[in-house]
GUMAR-513552 format. One line per 3 residues: number of its first residue (from 0); their letters; for each residue x negated, y, z negated of C-alpha. Coordinates in pm, 1 decimal. Layout:
N
NUM) A) X:Y:Z ~ ...
END
This chain:
593
0) MAP) 0.0:0.0:0.0 ~ -137.9:341.1:94.8 ~ -204.3:574.9:-199.2
3) YGI) 32.9:867.3:-234.1 ~ -65.5:1179.4:-418.7 ~ -291.5:1481.7:-417.0
6) QAA) -658.1:1461.5:-508.8 ~ -736.7:1718.0:-775.7 ~ -1088.2:1790.1:-898.1
9) GIG) -1156.3:1644.0:-1238.5 ~ -834.7:1447.5:-1282.8 ~ -806.0:1224.4:-977.2
12) YII) -475.3:1159.8:-805.6 ~ -160.2:1338.6:-911.8 ~ 87.0:1053.2:-881.3
15) NTG) 437.7:1108.8:-751.5 ~ 700.0:1014.3:-1013.4 ~ 1013.6:1036.7:-804.7
18) GCE) 1277.7:1305.8:-789.9 ~ 1182.3:1637.5:-637.2 ~ 1065.9:1984.4:-733.0
21) TGP) 1377.7:2067.8:-928.6 ~ 1440.3:1770.6:-1155.9 ~ 1305.9:1627.1:-1480.9
24) AVP) 1089.6:1315.1:-1491.6 ~ 1144.7:1100.5:-1802.0 ~ 906.6:808.8:-1866.9
27) HPT) 1049.1:480.7:-1987.0 ~ 965.8:465.6:-2361.0 ~ 811.6:116.2:-2347.2
30) NPD) 714.3:60.3:-1981.4 ~ 461.9:316.1:-1849.2 ~ 523.9:205.0:-1489.0
33) IVY) 887.3:324.6:-1488.6 ~ 997.7:689.3:-1467.4 ~ 1358.2:810.0:-1449.4
36) SNC) 1378.5:1107.6:-1215.7 ~ 1633.9:1348.8:-1078.6 ~ 1667.9:1581.8:-782.8
39) KGR) 1969.5:1808.1:-808.1 ~ 2160.3:1535.8:-988.5 ~ 2035.2:1248.1:-776.7
42) FTV) 1921.9:990.4:-1035.0 ~ 1634.8:762.3:-933.8 ~ 1412.3:497.6:-1093.7
45) FNK) 1049.1:532.2:-986.3 ~ 817.4:231.1:-1016.1 ~ 447.9:313.7:-1022.9
48) KTG) 350.0:-38.8:-921.2 ~ 551.0:-33.8:-599.4 ~ 525.8:341.4:-538.1
51) TEK) 896.5:354.7:-449.9 ~ 1207.3:482.2:-625.8 ~ 1551.4:323.6:-644.0
54) SFY) 1848.3:558.4:-602.2 ~ 2156.1:542.9:-824.3 ~ 2331.7:876.4:-766.3
57) VGA) 2635.7:940.4:-984.5 ~ 2921.4:985.2:-736.0 ~ 2686.8:919.0:-440.2
60) SNM) 2819.6:1231.2:-267.8 ~ 2629.8:1507.5:-86.3 ~ 2699.5:1831.2:-278.8
63) YGH) 2553.7:2070.8:-20.2 ~ 2779.6:2347.0:110.8 ~ 3068.6:2282.2:-130.2
66) NPK) 3252.4:2528.3:-344.1 ~ 3186.0:2387.7:-695.3 ~ 3558.2:2387.3:-777.4
69) DLQ) 3611.1:2121.7:-511.3 ~ 3341.8:1879.6:-635.6 ~ 3410.1:1565.8:-833.9
72) FRF) 3077.9:1608.1:-1019.2 ~ 2881.9:1932.9:-1058.6 ~ 2508.0:1867.8:-1099.5
75) QRV) 2270.8:2162.7:-1124.7 ~ 1904.4:2160.4:-1028.5 ~ 1762.2:2037.1:-1361.2
78) SPI) 2042.0:1803.9:-1467.5 ~ 1923.9:1641.2:-1793.3 ~ 1821.8:1278.2:-1834.4
81) LVS) 1803.7:1144.3:-2189.6 ~ 1688.5:800.8:-2304.5 ~ 1848.3:713.2:-2637.1
84) PHN) 1597.6:715.2:-2926.4 ~ 1780.8:410.3:-3065.2 ~ 1801.7:189.7:-2756.7
87) PKV) 1576.0:229.6:-2449.7 ~ 1840.7:63.3:-2231.6 ~ 2084.8:348.4:-2295.4
90) IYH) 2035.0:645.5:-2062.5 ~ 2246.8:961.3:-2048.4 ~ 2279.2:1190.4:-1745.6
93) TSQ) 2499.2:1499.6:-1720.8 ~ 2710.7:1686.3:-1470.9 ~ 3005.7:1868.8:-1627.0
96) YVH) 3051.1:1529.9:-1793.9 ~ 2822.7:1303.9:-1991.6 ~ 2743.3:985.2:-1798.5
99) KTT) 2595.3:672.2:-1955.7 ~ 2420.5:367.9:-1811.8 ~ 2278.6:55.9:-1976.4
102) DEG) 2135.2:-97.2:-1658.8 ~ 1912.5:183.2:-1526.4 ~ 2185.5:343.2:-1316.7
105) KTW) 2335.2:47.1:-1138.0 ~ 2661.8:124.3:-1313.7 ~ 2764.4:451.2:-1476.9
108) KTI) 3035.6:522.5:-1730.9 ~ 3168.2:872.9:-1791.5 ~ 3196.6:914.5:-2170.0
111) SPD) 3323.9:1271.9:-2202.4 ~ 3577.8:1516.2:-2063.0 ~ 3457.0:1834.2:-1890.6
114) LTA) 3249.0:2000.1:-2164.0 ~ 3203.3:2334.1:-1988.7 ~ 3404.9:2656.8:-1988.5
117) FEA) 3483.2:2613.8:-1615.3 ~ 3628.1:2960.6:-1558.0 ~ 3792.6:2984.9:-1217.5
120) DKQ) 3634.4:3316.6:-1117.6 ~ 3284.6:3165.5:-1156.8 ~ 3346.9:2879.4:-909.8
123) VIS) 3228.2:3043.0:-587.9 ~ 2993.8:2975.6:-295.3 ~ 2670.8:3141.7:-402.7
126) GSP) 2516.4:3399.9:-173.5 ~ 2824.7:3461.4:35.1 ~ 2939.4:3659.0:216.4
129) ITR) 2590.1:3792.1:302.2 ~ 2381.0:3473.5:283.7 ~ 2546.6:3139.3:226.2
132) DIT) 2312.4:2964.3:-19.8 ~ 2485.2:2660.8:-160.3 ~ 2223.0:2386.8:-157.9
135) GEE) 2365.0:2162.8:-425.5 ~ 2193.8:2316.7:-726.9 ~ 2336.8:2663.1:-796.8
138) FYS) 2640.7:2546.4:-991.9 ~ 2770.3:2720.8:-1299.0 ~ 2971.8:2524.6:-1555.2
141) TIY) 2744.7:2221.3:-1595.5 ~ 2592.6:2057.3:-1902.8 ~ 2242.1:2196.9:-1939.9
144) AIQ) 2116.6:2036.7:-2264.3 ~ 2177.3:1703.4:-2437.1 ~ 2014.4:1534.9:-2737.9
147) ESS) 2103.9:1235.5:-2951.2 ~ 2018.6:1243.7:-3320.7 ~ 1707.9:1038.2:-3397.3
150) IEE) 1851.3:937.0:-3736.6 ~ 2216.7:865.1:-3651.5 ~ 2300.8:662.4:-3343.4
153) GLI) 2594.2:795.7:-3142.2 ~ 2561.1:1151.0:-3279.7 ~ 2514.8:1348.7:-2957.4
156) WVG) 2497.7:1726.2:-2907.8 ~ 2545.3:1894.2:-2569.3 ~ 2538.9:2251.1:-2444.9
159) AND) 2664.1:2392.8:-2115.7 ~ 2512.0:2661.3:-1895.3 ~ 2827.6:2868.2:-1933.4
162) GPV) 2837.1:2873.1:-2314.1 ~ 3020.7:2586.7:-2490.8 ~ 2855.8:2353.4:-2745.1
165) HVT) 3008.8:2011.8:-2814.5 ~ 2930.1:1720.2:-3044.2 ~ 3036.2:1357.8:-3068.8
168) RNG) 2975.1:1140.0:-3374.7 ~ 3092.3:812.5:-3222.0 ~ 2895.7:776.0:-2899.4
171) GKT) 3136.5:973.9:-2683.0 ~ 3472.0:830.1:-2789.0 ~ 3578.1:1172.0:-2916.3
174) WKN) 3423.2:1515.1:-2868.5 ~ 3461.7:1838.9:-3060.4 ~ 3402.6:2193.9:-2937.4
177) VTP) 3173.1:2349.7:-3200.9 ~ 3062.2:2662.9:-3015.8 ~ 2948.6:2929.2:-3268.7
180) KNL) 3238.0:3171.7:-3316.2 ~ 3027.5:3488.6:-3295.4 ~ 2836.5:3377.4:-2983.8
183) PPG) 2917.9:3600.8:-2685.3 ~ 3062.2:3392.0:-2399.2 ~ 2890.9:3289.4:-2078.2
186) GRV) 2533.6:3232.6:-2190.9 ~ 2326.3:2927.5:-2106.3 ~ 2277.5:2682.4:-2390.2
189) DAV) 1912.8:2622.8:-2313.1 ~ 1838.4:2373.9:-2591.4 ~ 2015.7:2166.9:-2854.9
192) EPS) 1807.4:2024.9:-3139.7 ~ 1949.0:1770.1:-3384.1 ~ 1752.3:1779.5:-3708.8
195) PHN) 1527.8:1473.4:-3755.4 ~ 1587.7:1502.6:-4132.1 ~ 1958.4:1570.7:-4183.0
198) PAK) 2226.3:1434.0:-3945.9 ~ 2462.7:1720.5:-4028.6 ~ 2204.9:1981.5:-3928.2
201) AYV) 2134.4:2099.4:-3574.9 ~ 2007.5:2405.2:-3388.9 ~ 2105.7:2558.6:-3054.8
204) CVL) 1937.1:2823.1:-2839.4 ~ 2138.0:3035.4:-2598.6 ~ 1984.0:3240.2:-2318.0
207) RYQ) 2178.6:3542.9:-2195.5 ~ 1923.2:3763.0:-2023.4 ~ 2077.0:3679.8:-1682.5
210) LGD) 2384.0:3862.2:-1815.7 ~ 2181.3:4168.2:-1918.7 ~ 2159.7:4061.5:-2284.0
213) RKP) 1800.2:4000.5:-2398.9 ~ 1881.6:3931.6:-2764.5 ~ 1746.9:3607.9:-2916.8
216) YIY) 2016.7:3356.1:-3009.4 ~ 1914.7:3065.6:-3235.1 ~ 2197.1:2916.0:-3442.4
219) KTE) 2181.7:2656.5:-3717.6 ~ 2457.7:2435.8:-3854.1 ~ 2440.0:2212.5:-4159.2
222) NYG) 2791.0:2067.4:-4132.9 ~ 2811.3:1913.2:-3783.2 ~ 2902.1:2245.7:-3622.7
225) ESW) 3189.0:2346.6:-3851.0 ~ 3003.2:2672.6:-3915.0 ~ 2686.1:2831.7:-3778.7
228) QLL) 2423.0:3076.0:-3902.9 ~ 2242.0:3312.4:-3664.2 ~ 1869.2:3276.1:-3736.5
231) TPG) 1758.1:3558.9:-3507.7 ~ 1923.0:3891.0:-3601.4 ~ 1620.1:4075.5:-3462.0
234) TNG) 1499.1:4187.0:-3804.4 ~ 1332.6:3873.8:-3945.6 ~ 1032.8:3826.6:-3719.5
237) IPK) 1152.2:3757.1:-3363.6 ~ 1214.0:4099.6:-3204.8 ~ 1564.9:4180.2:-3087.5
240) EYS) 1466.1:4181.0:-2717.7 ~ 1282.1:3845.0:-2725.4 ~ 1517.8:3600.2:-2556.4
243) VRV) 1474.7:3243.5:-2685.4 ~ 1481.7:2928.6:-2473.0 ~ 1399.5:2650.7:-2716.3
246) VRE) 1369.7:2563.5:-3085.8 ~ 1231.7:2242.0:-3235.9 ~ 1208.9:2117.6:-3594.5
249) DPE) 897.8:1933.9:-3708.1 ~ 977.5:1562.6:-3754.8 ~ 749.4:1545.3:-4060.5
252) KEG) 833.0:1861.4:-4256.1 ~ 1193.7:1976.6:-4278.9 ~ 1244.8:2345.9:-4215.7
255) LLF) 922.4:2391.0:-4016.0 ~ 1054.1:2536.3:-3689.8 ~ 889.7:2638.6:-3363.6
258) AGT) 1068.0:2872.0:-3120.0 ~ 977.7:2936.0:-2756.9 ~ 1065.3:3286.3:-2642.7
261) EYG) 1018.4:3491.6:-2327.5 ~ 700.9:3630.9:-2485.1 ~ 541.3:3332.0:-2654.3
264) VFV) 574.7:3109.6:-2960.4 ~ 706.7:3184.1:-3310.0 ~ 698.2:2968.6:-3623.2
267) SFN) 920.2:2956.9:-3931.9 ~ 823.5:2786.8:-4258.2 ~ 1163.9:2836.8:-4421.6
270) DGA) 1417.2:2692.1:-4177.6 ~ 1460.9:3011.8:-3979.7 ~ 1500.4:3261.3:-4263.5
273) TWM) 1188.9:3441.8:-4135.9 ~ 966.6:3404.3:-3830.3 ~ 612.1:3500.1:-3738.3
276) AFQ) 426.9:3510.5:-3407.0 ~ 214.1:3203.4:-3342.0 ~ 26.9:3289.7:-3022.8
279) QNL) -329.6:3186.3:-3113.1 ~ -501.2:3188.8:-2769.5 ~ -177.2:3138.2:-2574.7
282) PIT) -110.7:3406.3:-2309.5 ~ 206.4:3613.5:-2334.5 ~ 432.8:3396.1:-2121.8
285) PIS) 786.7:3252.0:-2125.8 ~ 802.2:2917.0:-2306.7 ~ 1042.8:2676.7:-2135.9
288) DLK) 1019.4:2379.7:-2373.7 ~ 845.6:2251.8:-2688.3 ~ 778.0:1908.5:-2834.5
291) IHR) 592.6:1782.3:-3140.3 ~ 408.6:1465.5:-3036.7 ~ 177.2:1270.3:-3269.5
294) GDL) 118.8:1579.1:-3478.6 ~ 37.3:1805.6:-3182.0 ~ 251.0:2094.5:-3057.5
297) VLS) 303.1:2055.2:-2682.1 ~ 467.8:2325.6:-2474.6 ~ 546.8:2411.0:-2116.1
300) TMG) 557.0:2758.6:-1967.2 ~ 743.6:2922.7:-1682.2 ~ 404.7:2941.5:-1508.5
303) RGF) 430.1:2560.8:-1477.7 ~ 148.6:2515.5:-1724.7 ~ 115.8:2278.7:-2020.9
306) WIL) -50.2:2382.4:-2345.1 ~ -131.5:2169.3:-2649.3 ~ -206.7:2291.0:-3000.2
309) DDI) -402.3:2008.5:-3161.2 ~ -288.1:1890.7:-3503.6 ~ -23.7:2101.8:-3678.4
312) NLL) -88.3:1916.3:-4004.3 ~ -202.1:2237.3:-4177.2 ~ 135.2:2398.7:-4110.0
315) RQD) 302.6:2108.5:-4291.6 ~ 125.8:2187.3:-4619.3 ~ 312.2:2351.2:-4906.4
318) NLV) 235.0:2693.5:-5057.9 ~ 53.3:2841.4:-4759.2 ~ 137.4:3197.5:-4867.8
321) NIK) -65.7:3380.9:-5135.3 ~ -327.7:3108.1:-5177.0 ~ -549.5:3183.5:-5475.0
324) NNI) -798.0:2895.1:-5465.1 ~ -1037.0:2720.5:-5229.9 ~ -846.2:2428.9:-5078.8
327) LFK) -936.5:2120.0:-4878.2 ~ -611.9:2015.6:-4711.0 ~ -494.3:1662.1:-4650.4
330) SNS) -573.1:1547.6:-4296.2 ~ -353.1:1355.0:-4057.4 ~ -473.9:1009.6:-3970.9
333) AIR) -660.4:1000.2:-3640.2 ~ -665.1:741.8:-3363.9 ~ -1011.9:613.7:-3289.2
336) YRT) -1041.8:643.0:-2911.9 ~ -1302.0:700.8:-2645.8 ~ -1283.3:941.3:-2354.3
339) PSG) -1212.9:730.1:-2042.7 ~ -1487.6:690.0:-1787.3 ~ -1460.2:967.9:-1531.5
342) GRT) -1289.1:1208.6:-1772.8 ~ -1596.3:1309.5:-1969.3 ~ -1691.9:1596.8:-1744.4
345) SES) -1339.8:1708.8:-1657.7 ~ -1299.4:2084.7:-1657.5 ~ -957.1:2104.8:-1496.9
348) PKY) -789.2:2037.6:-1726.7 ~ -1045.2:2034.3:-2007.0 ~ -948.5:1748.4:-2235.6
351) PKP) -1030.7:1764.9:-2606.9 ~ -1287.9:1514.3:-2723.3 ~ -1189.0:1245.5:-2972.7
354) GLT) -1189.1:1374.6:-3327.1 ~ -1024.3:1422.6:-3664.1 ~ -942.3:1772.6:-3786.1
357) IDY) -1034.4:1881.0:-4137.9 ~ -866.3:2201.1:-4256.0 ~ -978.9:2409.3:-4552.3
360) FLQ) -920.0:2751.6:-4706.0 ~ -1192.2:2977.6:-4846.6 ~ -1114.5:3256.9:-5091.5
363) EDM) -1405.9:3464.0:-4961.8 ~ -1684.7:3463.6:-4703.1 ~ -1953.9:3216.5:-4802.6
366) RSL) -2320.3:3315.6:-4816.4 ~ -2429.4:3024.2:-5033.9 ~ -2391.5:2648.9:-4991.3
369) LKL) -2104.6:2519.1:-4776.1 ~ -2147.1:2149.9:-4706.6 ~ -1916.7:1882.4:-4564.6
372) EIL) -2000.3:1516.0:-4621.5 ~ -1824.9:1215.7:-4467.8 ~ -1836.5:900.1:-4678.7
375) NER) -1736.6:546.3:-4587.9 ~ -1531.6:307.3:-4802.1 ~ -1846.3:209.5:-4996.0
378) MEV) -1897.0:579.9:-5079.4 ~ -2207.0:594.9:-4860.7 ~ -2268.7:924.3:-4680.6
381) INT) -2255.6:861.0:-4305.6 ~ -2271.6:1223.1:-4187.9 ~ -2337.8:1561.8:-4346.5
384) YIS) -2287.1:1911.2:-4209.1 ~ -2397.1:2248.2:-4349.5 ~ -2273.2:2581.0:-4220.1
387) DTT) -2535.0:2784.1:-4035.5 ~ -2388.2:3099.6:-4191.5 ~ -2512.7:3002.7:-4537.5
390) GIS) -2872.3:3091.6:-4461.5 ~ -3017.2:2749.7:-4377.3 ~ -3222.0:2717.3:-4060.3
393) KDT) -3132.8:2453.5:-3804.9 ~ -3502.1:2357.6:-3803.2 ~ -3460.4:2201.0:-4146.9
396) VKR) -3231.8:1924.4:-4018.8 ~ -3383.1:1597.1:-4132.2 ~ -3316.2:1244.5:-4249.1
399) NMS) -3420.0:1094.7:-4580.0 ~ -3629.4:808.4:-4449.0 ~ -3628.5:621.2:-4781.0
402) TEF) -3251.5:578.8:-4770.4 ~ -3192.9:617.2:-4394.9 ~ -2926.0:878.0:-4476.8
405) LNY) -2916.4:1215.3:-4308.9 ~ -2983.1:1496.4:-4552.7 ~ -2776.2:1730.6:-4338.7
408) QVT) -2740.7:1883.7:-3996.5 ~ -2674.8:2255.3:-3970.5 ~ -2385.5:2354.7:-3745.4
411) DKL) -2200.5:2668.1:-3642.9 ~ -1880.1:2460.8:-3625.5 ~ -1841.1:2453.5:-4005.3
414) SAK) -1701.3:2803.1:-4055.6 ~ -1778.3:2985.4:-4380.1 ~ -1533.5:3270.6:-4319.9
417) KGF) -1266.4:3378.4:-4563.4 ~ -921.9:3230.2:-4496.2 ~ -807.6:2921.9:-4303.9
420) NRF) -1077.9:2720.3:-4128.1 ~ -1085.0:2401.8:-3924.4 ~ -1367.1:2155.7:-3860.2
423) RWD) -1330.5:1881.6:-3601.6 ~ -1525.3:1570.8:-3692.2 ~ -1600.1:1361.6:-3388.0
426) MTT) -1560.1:1040.6:-3592.3 ~ -1924.1:943.8:-3545.7 ~ -2212.5:857.1:-3771.0
429) TGP) -2539.7:1040.7:-3726.6 ~ -2709.3:964.3:-3399.5 ~ -3075.8:893.4:-3330.1
432) WNK) -3356.0:1127.0:-3431.6 ~ -3479.8:1356.2:-3155.8 ~ -3792.1:1567.7:-3128.3
435) KVE) -3576.7:1854.3:-3002.8 ~ -3399.5:2005.0:-3303.8 ~ -3094.7:2103.1:-3099.0
438) DRY) -3044.0:1738.1:-2995.4 ~ -3129.9:1580.9:-3328.1 ~ -2881.5:1323.5:-3461.0
441) KNG) -2639.8:1382.5:-3172.5 ~ -2471.6:1100.0:-2972.0 ~ -2374.7:911.1:-3285.5
444) ILV) -2185.6:586.4:-3324.9 ~ -1806.0:587.9:-3331.3 ~ -1716.0:471.1:-3680.2
447) KPG) -1504.0:168.4:-3763.1 ~ -1127.3:200.7:-3819.8 ~ -1061.5:245.2:-4190.3
450) IYM) -1045.5:482.7:-4485.2 ~ -1310.9:751.5:-4526.8 ~ -1358.7:1050.1:-4753.9
453) AKL) -1423.8:1412.7:-4667.2 ~ -1616.5:1588.5:-4943.5 ~ -1647.5:1967.2:-4918.6
456) TID) -1900.3:2143.0:-5141.4 ~ -1834.7:2516.1:-5182.3 ~ -2127.2:2648.5:-5383.3
459) EQV) -2090.3:2435.8:-5699.0 ~ -1725.2:2339.6:-5640.8 ~ -1659.2:1997.4:-5488.3
462) LSK) -1327.5:1914.1:-5317.1 ~ -1244.9:1577.3:-5162.2 ~ -966.2:1413.2:-4963.3
465) SIQ) -931.6:1068.8:-4811.1 ~ -905.3:1045.5:-4433.9 ~ -783.6:754.8:-4223.0
468) IAI) -893.5:639.9:-3879.8 ~ -674.8:390.6:-3693.5 ~ -769.7:156.0:-3411.9
471) DPK) -671.4:268.3:-3063.1 ~ -343.1:82.8:-2990.7 ~ -452.1:32.8:-2628.5
474) VKA) -773.8:-131.5:-2743.3 ~ -581.9:-350.4:-2986.8 ~ -333.9:-447.8:-2716.1
477) SGV) -624.1:-547.0:-2490.3 ~ -722.4:-812.8:-2746.0 ~ -1009.1:-639.9:-2927.0
480) AEK) -983.1:-709.9:-3302.0 ~ -1097.5:-476.2:-3578.9 ~ -1351.6:-741.2:-3683.3
483) TIS) -1504.3:-719.1:-3335.8 ~ -1536.4:-341.8:-3368.4 ~ -1685.8:-377.2:-3716.2
486) DQV) -1950.3:-621.5:-3591.8 ~ -2027.2:-394.3:-3298.2 ~ -2076.8:-87.2:-3519.7
489) DFQ) -2302.0:-282.6:-3757.8 ~ -2513.2:-389.7:-3460.2 ~ -2526.2:-34.8:-3320.2
492) IKV) -2650.4:95.0:-3654.2 ~ -2932.5:-159.7:-3648.8 ~ -3029.4:-49.6:-3298.1
495) RDL) -3008.9:319.4:-3396.0 ~ -3229.3:265.8:-3701.3 ~ -3487.9:78.3:-3495.0
498) LNK) -3482.1:364.0:-3243.0 ~ -3532.4:616.3:-3523.8 ~ -3835.1:428.9:-3655.0
501) ALL) -3985.3:407.9:-3306.9 ~ -3927.0:775.2:-3226.0 ~ -4060.9:892.0:-3561.7
504) LVN) -4366.3:670.9:-3522.4 ~ -4432.0:833.8:-3184.4 ~ -4393.0:1177.6:-3338.5
507) NLE) -4623.4:1100.7:-3631.3 ~ -4886.7:950.0:-3402.7 ~ -4872.8:1253.2:-3172.8
510) IEQ) -4929.3:1481.4:-3471.6 ~ -5214.4:1265.7:-3596.9 ~ -5366.1:1257.3:-3247.0
513) ENL) -5352.4:1636.3:-3221.1 ~ -5510.2:1680.7:-3564.4 ~ -5795.7:1440.5:-3484.3
516) ENK) -5861.5:1600.8:-3147.0 ~ -5874.8:1945.7:-3306.4 ~ -6119.5:1848.7:-3578.1
519) EKV) -6447.0:2038.5:-3565.0 ~ -6642.4:1727.1:-3644.5 ~ -6512.3:1398.9:-3502.7
522) TEA) -6652.3:1086.8:-3667.2 ~ -6689.4:740.9:-3515.9 ~ -6397.6:630.3:-3733.0
525) DKT) -6192.9:918.6:-3587.9 ~ -6281.5:808.7:-3236.3 ~ -6178.7:451.2:-3313.8
528) KLS) -5850.9:578.1:-3463.3 ~ -5788.3:801.7:-3161.3 ~ -5844.8:513.4:-2924.3
531) KIK) -5602.7:294.4:-3117.5 ~ -5339.3:573.9:-3124.9 ~ -5358.9:621.4:-2748.2
534) IVL) -5313.5:249.6:-2686.6 ~ -5010.7:235.3:-2918.1 ~ -4855.3:547.6:-2766.3
537) EEL) -4887.5:390.9:-2422.5 ~ -4682.8:97.2:-2548.0 ~ -4422.6:318.8:-2718.1
540) RTK) -4389.0:621.1:-2492.5 ~ -4277.2:634.7:-2127.8 ~ -4506.6:841.3:-1905.3
543) EGI) -4371.2:1159.9:-1757.3 ~ -4293.1:1132.3:-1388.1 ~ -4049.3:979.3:-1142.2
546) YEQ) -3936.8:622.9:-1212.9 ~ -4217.6:545.1:-1452.1 ~ -4192.4:210.0:-1630.7
549) PML) -3974.1:248.1:-1944.9 ~ -4173.9:162.0:-2255.1 ~ -4048.0:50.2:-2598.0
552) TSQ) -3862.8:364.9:-2715.9 ~ -3688.9:393.8:-2378.3 ~ -3595.4:26.1:-2388.9
555) IKY) -3440.2:65.8:-2734.3 ~ -3250.9:376.3:-2613.9 ~ -3124.2:173.6:-2319.0
558) LYN) -2982.0:-91.5:-2551.2 ~ -2833.0:175.0:-2778.9 ~ -2651.1:347.6:-2492.6
561) MMN) -2542.6:16.2:-2343.8 ~ -2351.5:-66.1:-2661.6 ~ -2198.9:281.9:-2697.7
564) EAD) -1961.3:280.7:-2401.5 ~ -1662.5:69.1:-2509.6 ~ -1517.2:-137.7:-2793.2
567) QEI) -1638.8:-488.4:-2718.0 ~ -1798.8:-810.7:-2831.3 ~ -2177.5:-808.9:-2853.5
570) GQD) -2321.4:-1008.7:-2565.9 ~ -2577.2:-1276.2:-2651.1 ~ -2827.4:-1102.9:-2422.8
573) ALD) -2793.2:-783.8:-2629.2 ~ -2857.3:-977.4:-2950.4 ~ -3158.4:-1152.0:-2799.6
576) RFA) -3292.2:-826.2:-2657.8 ~ -3264.2:-651.4:-2995.5 ~ -3454.7:-933.5:-3167.4
579) DLQ) -3724.7:-908.5:-2900.1 ~ -3754.3:-527.8:-2931.8 ~ -3762.4:-546.9:-3308.9
582) SKF) -4038.4:-806.8:-3297.0 ~ -4244.7:-593.4:-3057.4 ~ -4204.2:-286.1:-3278.5
585) VAI) -4319.5:-474.6:-3588.8 ~ -4626.0:-594.8:-3398.2 ~ -4705.9:-239.7:-3289.8
588) QQS) -4668.0:-111.2:-3646.1 ~ -4907.6:-374.9:-3770.3 ~ -5160.3:-294.6:-3499.6
591) IN) -5186.1:70.6:-3599.5 ~ -5235.8:3.5:-3970.4
END
């Protein structure tokens, strides 16, 4: 089968997922090869393996050129598709009605009456009489938003693009009009959001700027729509001219809300009582949708861009206002994963590297010690970082060779500024020693899945929190066990430590060689020592030049990098090669003494 898609630098093929420019694409929740798509109401099932899409249009009728009042079903350009959070076989699709299928569209059942206002004077052929523009997508009086409660099956909220809000609590057997009483008519219900914490609570956003009204409209109900509270009067954080398209509640912390407006993102920590701008580095742009996924805030913009704010765990903490102490916040668990081959140098888009975020709050700017240590389950320090703003030179980075533990590495990533700070640990141990200070202890080993501890030293104060790293579910599904990963990491550490010894021996011999050569009076013993050093360095160190034969340190590096690419069993050849390299290094050590 010929490939279909567009080659894009850095990310490979952009794969077609069915539908067309105007419709949503909804992945199957358990089968990544299936995507439910839509083009102006034309429902399709795209299969990535075959590259084709099956068509199951509700009504199977061409809507082009019709006055909407004459149509059996009115589908607008972005007619929603919703897969039930309770049963992946249940799919909802909306015209002016709610349609339901349990067999991927082969048969549809209409489970609602017309849930729109359907005012007669709005049912016209758009563009006429000057330019007839009725291409099957410009219909008013259609359902624009639908969501089923994630905690109560059959509790479904819908909103129409001409104003009404409806709810059913029994899977569509009966519906109730619960439109907020003080909501001006005619606006587009852009989003409905059932609370993931309380089945009686829900939020709706209504957009009215097409009607000349730019006010923000976010409503909240806590009694299934019997009454509503306006959360955006224009005086509590979101300005009165900032139209709102979407609101979402955090699935972990009740009352933590994110709102997408025409001019960016706002956040509320108190269930909409007050709001504050939450732009960070996001441009001023209309936000069309928001989603909290695995602890990240994901949003889309009207510029057809996607933005991700990594790890909103800090926002889930209590008492974030008027903090009076240094705090090390609890971290979310992280998934231990590797950047796929081919994605490591991607710049468009630029993917974040694997890591675990550690958030902390400082009462004042630090000029003294600020140190972060990572400890394993045996309370052994596996990595240490010191802020470069606390007066310690990067040239002092070193390892305690008696214990094989790193004393510390100085970094500008560990901020010592007053206020909220974030450090992203790459989930690695210290890497090999390097003669270049800027490369020293980089390219470390990805740690095992398990429980670790972050210990933050602020001058003489020590704060600690446990952190958890989980196995990559894709790796687990491929058959790699945690025991396999544990054995691999143990082996990598042995290779790293052998590499350290070899590199440090080279460094020490080079220093000794330089000192002997610079002596004013060179003895016969010095000459003998110099000769022995040169012979050993030839065995340890690869000559400079093109395709010179790799000597012992390069061979150990080769083995180290070979085992640092994927989660895997250790091949017998790798084990044999390590034993051989270790034996050769011991022999070299003995020859120099």
